[in-house]
C-alpha positions in Angstrom: 74.2 206.4 93.5 73.0 208.9 96.7 75.1 210.0 99.5 72.7 208.2 101.7 73.5 204.9 99.7 77.5 206.0 100.1 77.4 206.6 103.6 75.4 203.7 104.3 78.2 201.5 102.4 81.2 203.1 104.0 79.7 202.3 107.5 79.1 198.9 106.7 83.0 198.4 105.3 84.4 200.1 108.3 82.3 198.4 111.0 83.5 194.9 109.0 87.2 195.9 108.3 87.2 196.8 112.4 85.7 193.8 113.6 88.1 191.6 111.6 91.2 193.3 113.1 90.1 192.6 116.7 91.5 189.7 118.4 91.3 187.9 121.5 94.2 190.2 123.0 92.8 193.5 121.6 92.4 195.6 118.2 95.1 195.0 116.0 96.2 197.8 114.5 98.9 196.8 112.3 96.4 194.8 110.6 94.2 197.2 110.2 96.5 199.3 108.1 98.0 196.4 106.0 94.0 195.5 105.1 93.3 199.3 104.0 96.4 199.4 102.2 95.7 196.1 100.3 92.3 197.0 99.8 92.8 200.4 98.2 96.6 200.0 96.5 95.0 199.5 93.1 92.6 202.8 93.5 95.5 205.6 94.0 98.8 205.7 95.2 98.6 209.5 95.3 96.3 209.0 98.1 98.3 206.2 99.8 101.1 208.8 99.9 98.7 211.6 101.3 97.6 209.4 103.8 100.9 207.5 105.1 101.0 209.5 108.4 97.6 208.8 109.0 97.9 204.6 108.1 101.3 204.4 110.2 98.8 205.9 113.1 97.0 203.3 112.8 99.4 200.7 113.9 99.2 201.7 117.6 95.3 203.2 117.7 92.7 201.2 119.0 89.4 200.5 117.9 87.9 203.6 119.0 90.9 205.8 117.7 90.8 203.9 114.4 87.3 204.5 113.0 87.7 208.0 112.7 91.3 207.7 110.8 89.6 204.8 108.4 86.4 207.1 108.0 88.8 210.0 106.6 90.2 207.9 104.4 87.5 206.0 103.1 85.7 209.3 101.9 89.1 210.8 100.2 89.1 207.9 98.2 84.9 208.4 97.2 85.4 211.8 96.4 88.7 211.2 94.3 88.2 211.8 90.3 88.0 208.8 88.1 91.3 209.6 86.4 93.6 210.4 89.5 96.6 208.4 89.1 96.5 204.6 90.2 98.9 202.5 91.7 100.6 199.7 89.9 102.1 198.0 92.6 100.3 195.2 94.1 100.9 193.3 97.7 103.2 190.5 97.8 101.2 187.1 97.0 97.9 189.0 96.6 96.1 189.4 93.1 93.0 191.9 92.8 90.9 192.1 90.2 88.3 194.7 89.6 85.0 194.4 88.1 83.9 198.1 87.2 83.4 199.7 91.0 83.9 196.4 92.7 87.1 194.9 94.2 88.2 191.5 95.8 91.3 190.6 96.6 92.3 186.8 96.3 95.2 184.2 96.4 97.8 184.9 94.2 97.8 181.9 91.7 101.1 180.6 92.9 100.3 180.8 96.7 99.0 177.3 98.3 97.6 179.5 100.6 93.8 178.8 100.2 92.3 180.8 103.1 92.3 184.1 102.4 90.5 187.6 103.9 88.4 189.2 101.0 87.7 193.3 101.4 85.3 194.9 99.4 86.0 198.6 98.6 83.1 201.0 98.2 80.6 198.8 99.7 80.1 196.5 97.1 79.7 192.9 97.7 79.1 189.2 96.3 76.4 187.5 98.3 75.3 183.8 98.6 77.7 181.1 97.2 80.4 181.1 94.4 81.7 178.3 92.4 85.0 178.5 90.7 84.4 176.8 87.0 88.1 175.6 86.9 88.1 173.3 90.1 84.4 173.2 91.0 85.3 174.0 94.4 82.2 175.6 96.8 83.4 179.2 97.8 81.4 180.2 100.6 80.3 183.9 100.8 78.3 185.9 103.6 76.7 188.8 103.7 79.4 190.7 105.6 82.0 192.8 104.1 84.8 190.4 105.0 84.8 186.6 103.7 86.8 183.8 103.6 87.3 182.6 100.0 89.6 180.4 97.9 90.6 181.5 94.3 88.2 182.5 92.5 88.9 184.2 88.7 87.0 186.9 87.2 85.5 184.3 85.0 83.0 182.2 84.5 81.2 182.5 88.2 78.8 180.1 89.3 76.4 181.9 91.6 74.1 180.3 94.3 71.0 182.0 95.7 69.2 181.6 98.6 66.9 183.9 100.2 68.1 187.6 101.5 70.9 186.7 99.8 69.2 187.0 96.4 67.1 190.4 97.0 70.8 191.6 97.6 72.4 190.2 94.5 69.5 191.7 92.2 70.6 194.8 93.6 74.5 194.9 93.0 74.2 192.5 90.2 75.4 194.6 87.6 78.5 194.3 88.1 78.7 190.7 87.3 76.8 190.8 84.1 79.5 189.9 81.8 80.9 186.7 83.8 78.1 184.6 85.4 77.2 181.8 83.8 75.4 179.8 86.0 72.3 181.1 88.9 70.9 178.9 90.8 67.9 180.8 93.0 65.9 178.9 95.6 64.9 179.6 99.1 64.7 176.6 100.5 67.2 177.9 103.8 66.4 181.3 104.4 63.1 182.3 103.4 61.3 184.1 100.6 62.8 186.0 97.7 61.3 188.3 94.9 60.7 186.3 91.8 60.5 189.9 90.0 63.7 191.0 90.8 65.6 188.5 89.8 63.9 188.8 86.2 64.6 192.0 86.0 68.4 191.0 86.5 68.2 188.5 83.5 68.6 190.3 80.3 72.1 191.9 81.3 73.4 188.4 82.0 74.2 187.4 78.4 76.8 185.4 79.0 74.4 182.9 81.1 74.4 179.1 80.3 72.3 178.0 83.1 69.2 179.3 85.1 68.0 177.5 87.9 64.8 178.6 89.8 62.8 177.0 92.7 60.3 178.4 94.9 58.4 176.3 97.1 56.3 179.3 98.2 54.7 181.3 95.5 52.0 184.2 96.0 49.5 186.1 93.6 52.2 189.0 93.3 54.3 186.1 91.5 51.5 185.9 88.8 53.3 189.1 86.8 56.2 187.9 88.1 56.4 185.1 86.0 54.9 186.7 83.2 58.1 189.1 83.3 60.4 186.0 83.5 59.1 184.5 80.3 59.9 187.3 78.9 63.4 187.8 80.1 64.1 184.2 78.8 64.0 185.5 75.2 66.9 187.7 75.9 69.3 184.5 77.3 70.8 183.4 73.7 73.6 181.6 75.3 71.4 179.8 77.5 71.9 176.0 77.8 69.9 174.7 81.1 66.7 176.1 82.2 64.9 174.9 85.4 62.2 176.1 86.8 60.6 174.7 89.6 57.2 176.6 91.1 54.7 174.2 93.0 51.8 175.1 94.2 51.6 178.2 92.1 48.1 180.1 91.7 49.3 181.6 88.7 47.1 182.3 85.7 47.5 180.6 82.4 48.8 183.9 81.2 51.5 182.8 83.1 52.5 179.5 81.3 52.1 181.1 77.6 54.7 183.8 78.4 57.4 181.0 79.9 56.4 178.9 76.5 57.0 182.0 74.7 60.3 182.4 76.2 61.1 179.0 75.6 60.5 179.4 71.8 63.5 182.1 71.4 66.0 179.7 73.6 67.5 178.0 70.4 70.8 176.7 72.0 68.9 174.6 75.2 70.0 171.4 75.9 68.4 170.7 79.3 64.5 172.4 80.1 63.1 170.8 83.5 59.5 172.4 84.1 58.5 171.6 87.8 54.6 172.6 88.1 53.1 170.1 91.1 49.8 171.2 92.0 49.5 174.0 89.6 45.6 174.8 89.9 45.8 176.7 86.2 47.8 174.3 84.4 45.0 173.3 81.9 45.5 171.5 78.8 45.8 175.1 76.6 48.5 176.1 79.4 50.5 172.9 78.7 50.2 173.7 75.1 52.1 176.8 75.4 54.8 175.1 77.3 55.3 172.2 75.0 55.8 174.7 72.4 59.2 175.7 73.5 60.5 172.1 73.0 60.1 172.3 69.5 62.7 173.0 66.7 65.7 172.7 69.2 68.6 170.3 67.9 70.7 170.9 71.0 68.0 169.6 73.2 68.8 166.3 75.3 66.7 166.3 78.6 63.2 167.1 79.1 61.9 166.9 82.8 58.1 168.1 83.1 56.2 167.5 86.5 52.4 168.3 86.3 51.7 165.9 89.6 48.4 166.7 90.9 47.3 169.2 88.7 43.6 168.5 88.5 42.7 170.5 85.4 45.1 168.7 83.2 43.2 165.7 81.0 44.3 163.6 78.0 44.2 166.7 75.8 47.3 167.9 77.8 49.1 165.2 77.6 48.5 165.1 73.8 49.9 168.9 73.2 52.7 167.5 75.5 53.3 164.9 72.8 53.1 167.0 70.2 55.9 169.3 71.5 58.5 166.2 71.8 57.7 164.9 68.3 61.0 165.3 66.2 63.3 165.7 68.8 66.5 163.7 69.4 66.2 163.7 73.2 68.0 161.5 75.1 66.5 162.0 78.6 62.8 162.4 79.2 61.0 162.5 83.0 57.2 163.2 82.8 55.2 163.0 86.4 51.5 162.9 85.7 50.5 161.1 89.3 47.6 161.8 90.3 46.4 163.5 87.0 42.8 163.1 85.5 44.1 160.9 82.8 42.9 157.9 80.7 43.8 155.2 78.2 44.0 157.7 75.5 46.9 159.6 77.1 48.9 156.7 78.0 48.4 155.5 74.3 49.7 158.6 72.6 52.7 159.2 75.3 53.7 155.2 74.7 53.9 155.9 70.9 55.1 159.1 71.2 58.4 158.0 72.9 58.9 154.9 71.1 59.4 157.2 68.1 62.4 158.8 69.8 65.1 156.4 68.7 67.9 158.6 70.7 66.3 157.8 74.0 68.2 156.3 76.5 66.4 157.3 80.0 62.9 157.2 81.0 60.9 158.1 83.7 57.1 158.0 83.4 55.1 157.8 87.0 51.5 157.7 86.5 51.0 156.8 89.9 47.2 157.0 91.8 46.1 157.9 87.8 42.7 155.6 88.6 41.1 156.0 85.2 44.2 154.1 83.4 43.0 150.6 82.5 45.3 147.4 82.1 44.5 147.4 78.3 45.9 151.3 78.4 49.3 150.1 80.2 49.7 146.7 77.8 49.5 149.0 74.6 51.9 151.5 76.7 54.2 148.8 77.4 54.4 147.2 73.8 55.1 150.5 72.2 57.8 150.7 74.8 59.2 147.7 73.3 60.4 150.1 70.3 63.0 151.9 72.7 65.8 148.9 71.8 68.7 151.6 73.0 67.3 152.9 76.4 69.5 152.0 79.7 67.7 153.7 82.4 64.0 152.7 83.0 61.6 153.9 85.8 58.1 153.3 85.5 55.4 154.1 88.6 52.1 151.9 87.4 48.7 153.4 88.3 46.4 152.4 90.6 43.6 149.7 89.8 43.0 146.6 88.8 45.9 146.0 86.6 47.5 142.4 86.7 49.9 139.7 85.5 49.5 140.8 81.5 50.7 143.8 81.9 53.9 142.5 83.1 54.1 140.1 80.6 53.9 142.8 78.0 56.5 144.9 80.0 58.7 141.8 80.5 58.9 141.2 76.7 59.5 144.8 75.8 62.6 144.6 78.5 63.8 141.4 76.3 64.0 143.7 73.2 66.2 146.5 75.2 69.9 144.9 74.9 71.3 148.4 76.7 69.5 148.1 79.8 71.1 148.7 82.7 68.9 150.5 85.2 65.5 149.7 86.2 62.8 151.1 88.7 59.2 149.8 89.0 56.9 151.0 91.1 54.0 148.3 91.0 52.5 148.5 94.5 49.1 149.9 92.6 48.6 147.2 90.5 45.9 145.3 92.7 45.5 142.1 90.6 49.2 141.7 90.5 50.7 137.7 91.8 53.7 136.5 91.5 53.5 134.9 88.5 53.6 138.2 86.7 56.1 139.8 88.8 58.1 136.3 88.0 57.9 136.8 84.5 59.5 140.5 85.0 62.0 139.5 87.2 63.1 136.7 84.9 63.3 138.8 81.7 65.4 141.4 84.0 67.8 138.5 84.4 68.5 138.5 80.5 69.6 141.7 80.3 73.4 141.3 80.3 74.3 145.0 81.1 71.9 145.1 83.8 73.2 146.9 87.0 70.7 148.7 89.2 67.2 146.3 90.2 64.8 148.7 92.2 61.4 146.9 92.8 58.7 148.3 95.0 56.6 145.3 95.1 54.0 146.0 97.4 52.8 142.8 99.0 52.6 140.1 96.1 56.4 139.0 96.6 57.1 135.3 97.8 59.8 132.9 98.4 59.2 132.2 94.7 59.8 135.8 93.7 63.1 135.3 96.1 64.0 132.6 94.3 63.1 133.9 90.8 65.1 137.3 92.0 68.5 135.4 93.0 68.4 133.2 89.9 68.4 136.7 87.6 70.9 138.3 89.7 73.1 134.9 89.7 73.3 135.9 85.8 74.1 139.3 86.0 77.9 140.0 86.0 77.5 143.5 86.1 75.1 144.0 88.9 75.7 146.7 91.4 73.0 147.4 93.3 70.3 145.8 94.2 66.7 147.2 96.4 64.0 145.3 97.0 60.7 146.7 99.0 58.0 144.1 100.1 54.8 145.4 102.2 53.3 142.7 103.9 55.4 140.4 103.3 53.5 137.1 105.0 54.6 134.6 101.9 58.3 135.3 102.5 60.1 133.0 104.6 63.9 132.4 105.7 64.3 130.2 102.5 63.8 132.6 100.2 66.1 135.3 102.3 68.5 132.4 101.8 68.5 131.9 98.8 68.8 135.4 98.1 71.9 135.5 99.9 73.5 133.0 98.4 72.7 134.5 94.9 74.3 137.8 96.2 77.5 136.0 97.5 78.7 135.3 93.6 78.0 138.6 92.9 81.4 140.4 93.9 80.9 144.1 92.6 77.5 144.4 94.3 78.1 147.5 96.6 74.7 148.8 97.7 71.7 146.8 98.8 68.5 147.6 100.3 65.5 145.2 101.6 62.6 146.0 103.2 60.5 143.0 104.3 57.6 144.9 106.3 55.2 142.1 108.2 57.2 139.6 107.0 55.7 137.2 109.8 57.5 134.3 108.8 61.1 135.5 109.0 62.8 134.7 111.8 66.8 135.0 112.6 67.7 132.1 110.4 66.5 133.8 107.5 68.6 136.8 108.6 71.7 134.9 109.4 71.5 133.3 105.6 71.2 136.7 104.4 74.3 137.7 106.8 76.4 134.9 105.4 75.6 136.4 101.6 76.4 139.8 102.4 79.7 138.8 104.7 81.0 137.1 100.7 80.7 140.7 99.2 83.9 142.7 99.1 82.7 145.9 97.8 79.7 146.6 99.7 79.3 150.1 100.7 75.8 150.9 101.4 73.2 148.7 102.9 69.8 149.4 104.6 67.3 146.3 105.9 64.1 147.1 107.2 62.9 144.4 109.5 59.8 146.2 110.5 57.0 143.6 112.6 59.1 140.4 111.8 58.1 139.7 114.7 59.8 136.3 115.0 63.5 138.4 114.8 65.2 138.6 118.1 68.7 139.6 118.8 70.7 136.9 117.8 69.4 137.6 113.9 69.7 140.9 114.6 73.3 141.0 115.8 74.5 138.5 113.0 73.0 140.8 110.1 74.7 143.8 111.6 78.3 142.1 112.3 78.2 141.0 108.6 77.3 144.2 106.8 79.0 146.8 109.9 82.0 147.4 107.0 79.9 149.2 104.8 80.6 153.2 104.7 76.6 153.7 105.1 74.3 151.4 107.3 70.9 151.4 108.5 68.8 148.4 110.4 65.5 148.8 111.3 63.9 146.0 113.8 60.8 147.9 115.2 58.3 145.8 115.9 60.6 143.1 116.3 62.1 141.1 119.5 65.2 143.3 118.8 65.9 145.4 122.2 68.3 147.8 121.1 69.0 149.1 117.9 71.9 151.0 118.3 73.3 148.2 121.1 73.4 145.6 118.0 75.1 148.2 115.7 77.7 149.1 118.4 78.5 145.5 118.8 78.8 144.8 115.3 81.1 147.6 114.7 83.5 146.2 117.8 83.2 142.7 116.1 84.0 144.2 113.0 87.4 146.3 114.5 88.1 142.6 115.8 88.4 140.7 112.7 90.3 143.8 111.4 93.1 143.8 114.0 92.1 147.3 114.7 93.1 148.9 117.7 92.0 146.0 120.0 92.2 141.9 119.3 88.6 141.4 120.8 85.7 142.9 121.7 86.2 144.8 125.6 84.4 143.1 128.2 82.8 146.7 128.9 81.1 146.5 125.8 79.6 143.2 126.3 78.4 143.8 129.2 76.9 146.8 127.8 75.1 145.1 124.9 73.8 142.6 127.0 72.5 145.1 130.0 70.7 146.8 126.5 69.1 143.3 125.6 68.1 142.2 128.8 70.7 139.4 129.7 72.4 138.6 132.7 76.1 139.5 132.1 78.3 136.4 132.7 80.2 136.3 136.4 84.0 137.1 136.0 86.5 134.4 135.9 
């Protein structure tokens, strides 16, 4: 290490030490001495004895007087020989861990104090966020020398890097090569970081089990870094989880080839996530290179592939992807092909391949805005999925086009064969020829799944009162129901009767904890419907999260909003939207509902105060009642 680097680290260390010892009453010399002794106690008892008089003088020194004293002591310790006598005495209540030349002071395992000052000798540091594997507690470490952390043992470590922290770690990562097991490198908070520098550190991290990289702003210079990353992966024999998220990347096909080659060397992988939306170079051959990395991995259980809006991807790329999935024992698959130029041939191969993975429990396929997929292609895919009898979760976003009831009838037939299905999310807004009849058939099938706990339907404008009544009948037959999410755009055919029927059904499922309902432009929905829904929600003792959006339901007034808000005010997370209605103030409605809840529970007051009532009435434009 150069003398300039040492001098720079000395200066940083001393500045940090003196800043920490500054209090409102001035410089705390005694604290400065204690922290200096604590930091250097593992290095040399002889040094401490030699500098005893200088250390004692710190107790009465001010900040300016302390600087040269600390400077001299640090310079002496930098120049001492490696074989110099080391002290075996540690300060009470403090445990000093050494990783090469890096020293960390943390709380003693028997000490109940969780907030500890950290001193780093010789300018070395850890940057980012560290996690203790034992407690999974987050430990925030900034780029200063003095840090407050909780108990942290030297192994294993999980390091969360972002922005500048990633660059700083790359400069000093050697000290932790033998103990780091997980790295999360993102630029979501503090800007760009150098992917190539991180890649250069990876071969040293031979114990690493998890690597997650997410970079939202790739540049042309990252092309070579991606090639380096692929080469570096081959050395991570212990890796179990890999996620690479690089959207909008301008990389060339050689980058995918390198990443695929690195994947092939990782025999112990359990989770792979490749998130490359909007890659201009994601051609069929690039997909083939990546998919080959899935083969021959008996431990592989989860695959996530995101190729959204990859314009160059065609049916051939999907065939290559399916070739990589064949023969696996996956339990979870997520494939995003939204806005890709694929046809019935692609979904036919995809459905047949997925049907052969009998171990599959979680399936997520996004085909949104794939305009070249026809009704016949979707029917064939749904028929293939019927073979996944052990499926527990199914998420499907249907493509946009002239797709009608026959698709949902095929999907309903498949659902009836999935005995363990417990969660469903279906995005159906792109199916232009869908009617309430097909939707009712699907909802009826969902009501026959005895393990069903979570239903989420995004149905666009085809929902009617009959749809809600069918959904209500389904909910009544689902004893394990926990969550319901229904989103209806252009809800002109839904009236108060449908909402009341749904509310009555929810009231019979005491385990429901989360309800999301969206009725956009419900021209026939009025206060009576909201009151009927509110009556059902009031009867749910486990209700924790509620979101109701009645935007542009022009018949809704403050009375209906107040009834609904009062019914759900006890929920921990509450969102009520009444924009475009006759409701004067959403905030006032919620405040009055919370006050009513406090009244009902007898908390702090027995009734709503006159001031709160007057505030609400003023907010909605009504005249306050005359004083008695």
